[in-house]
N, C-alpha and C positions, 0 to 999 in steps of 0.2 A: 814691945807688943807681946802680950802673953799668948802662948800657943794654946789653941783650942783642944779640949779633951777629945780624944779619938776613941771610937768603938772598934778596937782591934779586930775582934772576931767578925764583925759585920763587914769591915773593909777587906779582910782576907777572903771572906766568902764572895764578896762583890768581884774582886780581881780574879779569883779562881773561876767563878762562873762566867765572867766575861771572856776569860781566856778559852774556856770550853766552847763558847759561841764562836770565837775567832778560829778555833781549831776546825769546827764544822765548815766555816767559810773558806778556810785554806783548802780543805779537801774539795769543796765545790769548785773553787777556782782551778785547782789542779785538773779535776775531771772535765772542766770546760776549756781547757787549754789556755788559761790565762796565767801562764807560768810566772811572769814577773810579779803579778799581784798575789799569787799563792805564796811566794817567798816574802813579799812585803807583809802580808797578814801573819806569816810565820814569825816574823820579827815581833809583831805586836803581841802575839800570844805568849811568847817567851818573856817579853818585857813585863807583861802583867803578872806573870807568875813570879818573876824575880822581885817585883814590887811587893807582892804578897809575902814572899819569903823575907824581904828586907824588914817589913813591918813586924813579922814574927820574931826575927832575930834581934832587931835593934829597938823595938818598942817605940818607934817614932815613925812619922810619915816619911815615905821614901823621897829622895831628891827628884826634882823635875828634870831628869835626864833620860836620854834614849840609848846611851851607850851600854850595851849588855855586859861587856866585860867589866866595866866600872861598877855597874850594879851588882854583878856577881861577886866581885871583890869586896864591895861594901856589905855584902851578906856574910862575909867572913868564910867564904867557901875556899877550900884548899884545892885549887884547880891544877890539873896537869896541863901539859903543853897542848894536847889535842882539844881540851875543853876551852882553853884560851883562844885557840884558833877558831873554834866553833863560834864563840860569842863575838869575836871580832868580825868574822865573816858575815854572820847573820845581822849584825849591826849595819854592815855595808848594804844589805838588801833594803833597808829602810831608806837610806840616802839614794841609792841607785834607782829605786822604783819611783821616788818622789820628785827628783829634780831633773828638769829637762836636759841639762848638760850631760847627764849620765844615762838617761832613760833608753836611748836608742842602742847604745852598746850593751847595756844590761839586758834588754829584750833579746838581743842576738845571742847572748851568753846563756839565756834561760831556755835551753833545749829541753825536750821531755826527759832525757836522761839526767841532765844536770839538776833539773828541778826535782825529779823523783828522788834522786840521791839526797838532796838537801832536805826534802820533806821527811824522809826517813830519819835523818839526823835530828830534825826538829822534834819528831814524834818521840824519839828515844830520850832526848834531853827534857822534854815535857814531862814524861813519866818520872824521871829522876827528880826534877824540881818539885813536882806534885807530892812525891813521897816525902821529901824534906819538909814540905809545908804541913803535912798531916802528922808527922812524927811528934 
């Protein structure tokens, strides 16, 4: 099967703009004390940015995965240990907010302080990845 021609700039713009919308949603969830959902949306916005970066870096459609560490590595980023922990932890927010087996314990973990701390880390990494996309 032949791979369909992709409009790289259009897709990068699409993922970046969608990530910006998710950022606004994350902040709204935080302000409305929906802490587990704020972190779940935080995962989505970082995933979309990494997929935009993947396309920019590799000139091909990104893989259909949600593992942020794997995506970051496939973007050929030279990650330090703190960044690896960030991507692995934020990936877990996706699983913990989504599946009933984990939801209750994740909701208990998502205190205002815990969530605010991780939202700040998401904001910081969002800026860094967006910079890489526009370079």
